[in-house]
C-alpha beads as a LAMMPS data file, in Angstrom:
LAMMPS data file: protein, C-alpha beads

69 atoms
68 bonds

1 atom types
1 bond types

-500.0 500.0 xlo xhi
-500.0 500.0 ylo yhi
-500.0 500.0 zlo zhi

Masses

1 110.0

Atoms # bond

1 1 1 -0.027 0.006 -0.050
2 1 1 1.386 3.460 -0.751
3 1 1 1.866 5.862 2.103
4 1 1 -0.618 8.407 0.812
5 1 1 -3.317 5.597 0.612
6 1 1 -2.462 4.749 4.229
7 1 1 -2.854 8.135 5.268
8 1 1 -6.224 8.969 3.289
9 1 1 -8.349 10.778 5.516
10 1 1 -5.794 11.559 8.261
11 1 1 -4.943 15.140 9.299
12 1 1 -1.220 15.123 8.761
13 1 1 0.477 17.958 10.472
14 1 1 3.830 17.160 8.746
15 1 1 5.284 15.139 6.236
16 1 1 8.743 14.934 4.858
17 1 1 8.324 11.240 3.432
18 1 1 7.332 10.564 -0.353
19 1 1 3.624 9.999 -0.457
20 1 1 4.322 7.356 -3.186
21 1 1 6.351 5.116 -0.830
22 1 1 5.283 1.605 -0.478
23 1 1 4.544 0.690 2.939
24 1 1 4.047 -3.179 4.209
25 1 1 3.952 -2.861 7.815
26 1 1 3.453 -0.742 10.889
27 1 1 5.345 -1.512 13.921
28 1 1 5.806 -0.308 17.433
29 1 1 9.005 -2.282 18.120
30 1 1 12.163 -0.639 16.658
31 1 1 14.036 -3.970 16.725
32 1 1 11.510 -5.295 14.337
33 1 1 11.875 -2.295 11.882
34 1 1 12.742 -3.211 8.108
35 1 1 12.555 -1.299 4.740
36 1 1 9.066 -0.524 3.981
37 1 1 7.549 -0.120 7.245
38 1 1 6.320 2.545 9.275
39 1 1 7.640 3.004 12.942
40 1 1 5.023 4.013 15.441
41 1 1 7.077 6.078 17.941
42 1 1 4.403 6.283 20.617
43 1 1 4.555 5.964 24.503
44 1 1 5.333 2.732 26.009
45 1 1 2.534 0.323 26.844
46 1 1 4.093 -0.559 30.283
47 1 1 5.503 2.757 31.446
48 1 1 8.910 2.529 29.876
49 1 1 10.643 4.823 27.546
50 1 1 8.810 6.684 24.765
51 1 1 9.023 5.334 21.290
52 1 1 10.680 8.344 20.105
53 1 1 13.731 7.234 21.899
54 1 1 14.165 4.459 19.216
55 1 1 13.424 6.417 16.192
56 1 1 16.817 6.649 15.017
57 1 1 17.448 2.825 15.365
58 1 1 14.380 2.260 13.336
59 1 1 15.235 4.723 10.481
60 1 1 18.616 2.977 10.488
61 1 1 17.034 -0.320 10.347
62 1 1 15.087 0.938 7.211
63 1 1 11.977 2.322 8.272
64 1 1 10.527 4.293 5.759
65 1 1 8.699 7.003 8.159
66 1 1 7.847 7.715 11.801
67 1 1 4.493 7.956 13.170
68 1 1 4.511 10.227 16.167
69 1 1 2.140 11.643 18.699

Bonds

1 1 1 2
2 1 2 3
3 1 3 4
4 1 4 5
5 1 5 6
6 1 6 7
7 1 7 8
8 1 8 9
9 1 9 10
10 1 10 11
11 1 11 12
12 1 12 13
13 1 13 14
14 1 14 15
15 1 15 16
16 1 16 17
17 1 17 18
18 1 18 19
19 1 19 20
20 1 20 21
21 1 21 22
22 1 22 23
23 1 23 24
24 1 24 25
25 1 25 26
26 1 26 27
27 1 27 28
28 1 28 29
29 1 29 30
30 1 30 31
31 1 31 32
32 1 32 33
33 1 33 34
34 1 34 35
35 1 35 36
36 1 36 37
37 1 37 38
38 1 38 39
39 1 39 40
40 1 40 41
41 1 41 42
42 1 42 43
43 1 43 44
44 1 44 45
45 1 45 46
46 1 46 47
47 1 47 48
48 1 48 49
49 1 49 50
50 1 50 51
51 1 51 52
52 1 52 53
53 1 53 54
54 1 54 55
55 1 55 56
56 1 56 57
57 1 57 58
58 1 58 59
59 1 59 60
60 1 60 61
61 1 61 62
62 1 62 63
63 1 63 64
64 1 64 65
65 1 65 66
66 1 66 67
67 1 67 68
68 1 68 69
C-alpha cells in the first residue's frame, strides 16, 4: 500500500516522506523495523521509554517513516 493511501482521511501535521512510498507494515518495536515499514514512535505500553527514543534505530534499520504522537 502506498503511504498516501494509508494516510487518506488523516489530518497530517507534517510529512517529509514521499507519499508514493510503498508501506508493508506498521510496527511499534524498533527491533523489528525493516525497509517498507512505518515505525510508530508512541508512548510505551508498560510505562517504559517513549518510542521516539528508538526512532533513529528504526530509521537506520530501514523504516520508511515515523508515526509520532
